[in-house]
N, C-alpha and C positions, 0 to 999 in steps of 0.2 A: 406608358412607354413613349408617349408623344414627345415630351420635352427632351429626354435623353437622346431620342432619335434625331433631334436637330443637329447634334454635334457630329453624328455619323454622316448626315447629309452635307454638313459644312465641309467635312474632310473630303468627301467625294467631289464637291464643287470646286475645291481649291487644290485638288491633286495632292493631298497629304496622306501619308501612310499611318501616321499617329499624331497625337496632340497631347500637350500637357497644359493644364489650366491652373492658374494661381488665384485669380480673382474670386473672392468669397461670394460675391453676389451672383456671378455667373454659375458658380458651383451650386449655390442654393437653388437657382432657377432651374438648372438642368436635373438636379438629383433630389432636392428637398432637404439636403443636409444643412443644419443650422449652426454648425460649429465653425471654427476657423483653423488657422495653422495647418492646413491640409492641401493636398493637390489632387486634381482629377486627371487621370490618364485614360485615353481611349485610343483604340486602333480599329481595324476593320472587323474585329471579333469580340472585343470586350470593352467595358468601361470599368475602371477601378478607382475607388477613392483611397488615396494613400494618406494614412493618418497615424497618430501615435496613441499610446495607451490611455490618454486622457479622454479620447473621443471614440474609441473602438466600439463600445457597447451602444453609445448614442447613435453612431453611424449605422450600425446593424439594425437598430430599431427604426430609423428614419428612411433608409434606402430600400427600394424595391427592385430596381432594375440595374443595380450596380454592385459589383463586388467590393469588399472592404479588405484592404491590405494594411496590417499594422506593421510599421517599421520600428526597429529598435534605435532609439536616439542615442547611439553610442558616441557620435561626434557630430560636428556641424554639418557635414555633408551627407549624413545618413539618408535623408529623404531624397536627395538627388541621385544617390546610388540606387535607391529603390526604383526610381524612374528609369534609369539606364538599364536595370535588369529587366524591366517590362518591355522596353523598346527593342531590345535584342538586335535583330537584323534589319529593322526598318531603316530606310534611307532618307525619308523626308519627314521631319518632325515640325509641327506647328507649335507655337507657344504665344500666349497673349502678352506680347511685348510691351503694351502700354501699361502693364501691371508689374511685370518682372523688373527688378532692379538690375543695374549693370552687373553687380556681383552675382546675383542669381543666375543670369545667363552665362557668365564666365564659368562658374562652378559646374553648372550642368554640362556645358561644352566640354569641360575636362573629363567628365565621367563617360562621355559617349565616344564611340569609335570615330575616327576622322572622316570616315565615309558617310556619316550622318550629316545631312544638311538641316540646320535649324532655321526655320522661316517664321518671322514675326507676323502675327495676324491680329486683327482687331475683332473681338467677339461681341462688342457692345450692341451691334445691330441685331443680335439674336433676340434681345428683349424689347425691341422697339414697339411691336404690336402686342397689346395685352390680351390675354384670353379671359374667359368668363370667371375663372377662379381668382385671377389677379384683380379683375374689376370689382368683384365682390369684396375682396380685402381692402381695396382702395375706398370703396363706398363706406365700409365699416369704420375705417380710420377717420374719414371726414365726419361721419356721424358723431363719433366720440369727440372730436375737436369742436364741432358745432355746439354740442351740449355743454361742454366745458366753458366755452366763451360766453354763451348765453347766461350761464350761472354767474360768471365773473361780472358781466355788465350790470347785474342787479346790486353789486356790492361796491362799485367804484365810487370813491369820494375824493374830493380835493384833499391834499395833505398826505395821501398814500404815496409811497415811493414806487419807482419803476421796478425795483427789485421785489418789492412785496407783491405787486401785481403779477409779475412773471412767475414768482413762486406759487402763488395761488392758482394761476392758470395751469401750470405744469402738474400741480397736485390734483386738480379736478380731472385733467386728462387721464392721469394714472388711475385715479379712483373709479373712473368710468370704463376702464379696461384697456387703456393704452399700455403697450409693452415698454414704452419709454417715450422720449420726445424725438421728433424727426431731426431736430437741430437745436442749438441754443436759442431759446425763445428771445425774440426781440421786443422790447418795450422802450419806446423813445418818445419823449414828451417835449412840448414847447419848442425852443430853438433846436433841440436835439432830434426832433422828428425830421429834420433835414438830413440826418445820417441814414442812408439806406439800410445799413447793418448796425444800427445803434444798439450795443449791448446795454442791458438795464443797469442803472446806477442808483445811488442813494438820493437822486433828485426827486423832490416831491412834485406831484402833478398839481397844477394850479388852474384856476378859472382863466379861460382864454387860451389854454394850451390845446394844440392838436396832440393826440396821443395815438401813435401807430403801434399796432400789435401784429407781429408776424410769428406764426406758431404752427405746430403740426403734431399729430399723434401718430402712433404706429400700430398696425394690426397685421398679424402673420408676416411680419417683416416689411410690410408695405407702408409707405409714408403718406401723410396728408400735408398740404402746404396751403395756408390761407393767410391773407393780410386784410385787416380792417383798420381804418383810421376814424377815430371819434373826436369830438371836441368837448372840452370841459366848459360847462355853462352854455349860454346862448351863442350861437354862431354869429359872427359879424359879416360884413359884406366881403372882406378879404377871404375869410374861411370859405364862404360859399362859392366865391369865384374859382379858387383853385381846386376845391373839391369837385365842383361841377365839371371842370375840364377833365380831371382824372376819371371821374365817373363816366363821362361820355366816351373818353378814350377806351376805357375798359369795355364798355358796351359795344363799341365799334370793333374791338378786337374779338369779342365773342361772336359777333355777326360775320366778320370777315374770315374767320377760321373755317376752312372747308378742305375736303380731300383734294389733293393736287397742287395746292399752294405750298410754297416753301416757307420755312421759318424766317428766312431773310425777307421774303416779300411781305409776310404778315407784319414783321417788325417795322418795315419801311412804311407801310400803309398807316400804322398808328402813330409812328414818329412824325410823319408828315402832318397829321391832324394836330398834334400837340404843338408843332412848330407854327402852324397856321394861327394858333391862338396866342402866340407870342411867348411860349414857355419852352421852346425846343432845347435851349441850352441847359434847362433845369431837369431834363429827362436824361439821366446819366448812366443808365444800364440797359441791358437787353430787355425785350418784352417778356421773355419767359424761358422756360427750360423743361425738359422731360422730368417726370416724377414716377417713381416705382419702388423697386427694392433699394434704390439710391435716391437721395433727395434731389440730386442734380444728375441727370442722365440724358441720353438722347431722347427726342430730337431737340436741337438748339433752336430757340425762337429768338434769334438775334442776327447780327450782320454776318455771322459764320454759318447760319442755318441753311445749308444747301439741300438737305433732305426734303423730298416732297412728302407732305403730311398725308397719312392714310387713316382709314377707319380703324379704330381700336388704339390709336396712339393717345397717350395721356401726357399733358403738359400744362404749365401755368400760363396765365395771361395776367401780367402785373405791371401796368404802367404806373409811373410816379412822377411827381414834381417835387424838387428839393431846393428850397431857397435858403442858402446859408445865412445863419444869424437870425432867421425868422421862423422857419418851420417847413414842414412838408407833408405830403399825402401820398399814400400808395394804397391801391385796391387790387387784391389778387384772388382769383379763383383758379383752382386746378380743374381742368376739363378733360372729358373723354371725347374724342372726335368720332362722330357718327356720320352716316350718309347725309343726314340733314344739316350737319354742322356741329358746333361745340355744345356739349351738355355739361353744365357745371356739376361738380361732385359735392359742392357745399350748398347748404340751404340758407346760409346767413344773408340777411338783407344788406343792400348796398346803399340805401339812402343814408344821408348824414345823420348820425346819432349824436344828440346833445345830452350831456349828463348834467341835469339841473337839480 
């Protein structure tokens, strides 16, 4: 009952009489429902999942503390009419406005009495601190991803393409129990490793290339997110120089992460170090992001990160250096914040791997 109880507490704290939620991740978090195309309604008495015939039986089997209401999809507004029927005489209705489209809000407004005030709220903060069940799923997702990458490392040879490496890595994650991939796997080699989100291509990896892998597995809906950069052949002085800067920056990020610091402050501390080494303009993205049911969620670990970090928050620490036309390096761990600091969810080593 603990999680669904959070929405009742939220309504009380925000003086809402009822609420309607569209975000599939928030619905899953609060109820355990793994389907989509549904809405969660709650007031001071009940919580109701509003869904259609495709998901009715699934919802009834997955939900314990929530009623299931099957609506008849007779026309485009049927689901909103079902919400209006439940809201009845309530005057203050919250809705997750960062997920609703303009058209959703307009149509719902038309179904409700004019006396009802619709109030946009942001529910993303409900999932900021992870509980033990969530952490166990995150550990399992990273364990799967670790094992898949370790298997791939034994097979990498020059002449293989980026697409081939990505396909093998994704296959290994799935074969080891991943429900899918957290995001489209990134494999970028040589000059393309300077692309932070370089989608894999038909380019063959060659001796002298940096090869960046950014990948993730899923377990019980929870994502892993890890990046490792290797070098094909023996590393030269340039490889070692920028790899060492990124490795040290990532280490400093792990050490600096602590309860009470904001994501903005953590980002600035590591950015300052990279700038002191002469590579500031080549670090082109934020230091990290929250990870959970979504691959990118709160807290932000970047210049917009105003939230103070707390024990139980899970986020990435992923500094990088990207030199256009030559190559780049990124090292990323997803961590859980504890009283003592950041604890990595991945066991993969971070020393420079040379494939010879």
